[in-house]
C-alpha positions as CSV (number, residue, x, y, z in Angstrom):
1,M,21.6,170.2,-112.2
2,K,21.6,174.0,-112.4
3,Q,18.8,175.9,-114.2
4,A,19.6,178.9,-116.3
5,V,17.7,182.0,-115.5
6,Q,15.1,183.2,-117.9
7,I,13.6,186.7,-117.6
8,T,9.8,186.9,-117.9
9,S,7.8,190.1,-117.7
10,Q,4.7,190.2,-115.6
11,Q,2.9,192.7,-113.3
12,E,4.4,191.3,-110.1
13,S,7.7,192.1,-108.5
14,E,10.9,190.4,-109.4
15,T,11.2,186.8,-108.1
16,I,13.2,183.8,-109.0
17,T,11.1,180.6,-109.1
18,D,12.3,177.1,-108.4
19,N,12.7,176.4,-112.2
20,G,15.0,179.4,-112.6
21,T,12.5,181.9,-114.1
22,L,13.0,185.5,-113.1
23,F,9.8,187.5,-113.1
24,V,10.4,191.3,-113.4
25,D,8.1,194.2,-112.5
26,Q,6.9,195.8,-115.8
27,S,8.0,199.3,-114.8
28,L,11.5,198.0,-114.1
29,R,11.6,196.2,-117.5
30,T,10.5,199.4,-119.2
31,R,13.3,201.4,-117.5
32,M,15.9,198.9,-118.5
33,L,14.7,199.0,-122.1
34,D,14.6,202.8,-122.0
35,Y,18.4,202.7,-121.2
36,G,18.9,200.3,-124.1
37,L,19.9,197.3,-122.1
38,S,20.0,194.1,-124.0
39,R,18.2,191.0,-122.7
40,R,21.4,189.5,-121.4
41,E,22.5,192.8,-119.8
42,Q,19.1,192.9,-118.1
43,E,19.6,189.4,-116.7
44,I,23.0,190.1,-115.4
45,A,22.0,193.5,-113.9
46,L,19.1,191.9,-112.1
47,L,21.3,189.1,-110.7
48,A,23.9,191.7,-109.6
49,L,21.1,193.6,-107.8
50,R,20.3,190.4,-105.9
51,G,23.8,190.4,-104.6
52,L,25.3,187.6,-106.7
53,S,29.0,187.8,-107.5
54,N,30.3,187.8,-111.0
55,R,31.4,184.2,-110.6
56,E,27.9,183.2,-109.2
57,I,26.2,184.9,-112.1
58,A,28.6,183.2,-114.6
59,N,27.9,179.8,-113.1
60,L,24.1,180.4,-113.1
61,L,24.0,181.5,-116.7
62,Y,26.6,179.0,-118.0
63,I,29.0,181.8,-119.3
64,C,32.5,182.8,-118.3
65,E,33.2,185.3,-115.6
66,Q,34.8,187.7,-118.0
67,T,31.6,187.8,-120.1
68,V,29.7,188.9,-117.0
69,K,32.3,191.6,-116.3
70,D,32.0,192.8,-120.0
71,H,28.2,192.9,-119.8
72,L,28.3,194.8,-116.5
73,Y,30.8,197.3,-117.9
74,T,28.5,197.9,-120.9
75,T,25.5,198.2,-118.6
76,F,27.2,200.7,-116.3
77,S,28.3,202.7,-119.4
78,K,24.7,202.8,-120.7
79,L,23.4,203.9,-117.2
80,S,26.3,206.4,-116.7
81,I,27.3,204.7,-113.4
82,H,30.6,203.4,-112.1
83,R,29.7,200.8,-109.4
84,R,27.1,198.2,-108.4
85,S,26.0,200.3,-105.5
86,Q,24.6,202.8,-108.1
87,L,22.7,200.2,-110.0
88,A,19.6,199.9,-107.8
89,P,19.0,203.7,-107.4
90,K,19.5,204.2,-111.1
91,L,17.1,201.5,-112.2
92,S,14.5,202.5,-109.6
93,G,14.5,206.1,-110.8
94,L,15.5,207.4,-107.4
95,P,18.2,210.0,-106.9
96,A,21.8,208.8,-106.2
97,G,22.3,207.9,-102.5
98,S,18.7,206.8,-102.1
99,S,17.7,203.4,-100.9
100,A,16.3,201.2,-103.7
101,P,12.7,199.8,-103.4
102,Q,12.5,196.5,-101.7
103,F,11.3,194.7,-104.9
104,L,14.7,195.5,-106.5
105,L,16.6,193.9,-103.6
106,S,14.5,191.0,-102.2
């Protein structure tokens, strides 16, 4: 049976544990809150950063794929970006075109 992902804040880098808990670096959590991302938008953005497709995210979170697309659209709007490739640099605080820190991608 699949486990839904739950975001938990702690001082360590982002990781997904066997029970489906996603631990997020506190500075990343703060940046996402500063942009006004809801808890669900944060979950979906982090999973998108990990390279999951909209369908994979939907299956993991037990929501429909269109809901994932809607959340990403809203997230991109709040971050003033237009594509997934801009997500990591924006949330890491780096200039556009920079490589994101490894903790965002691993």
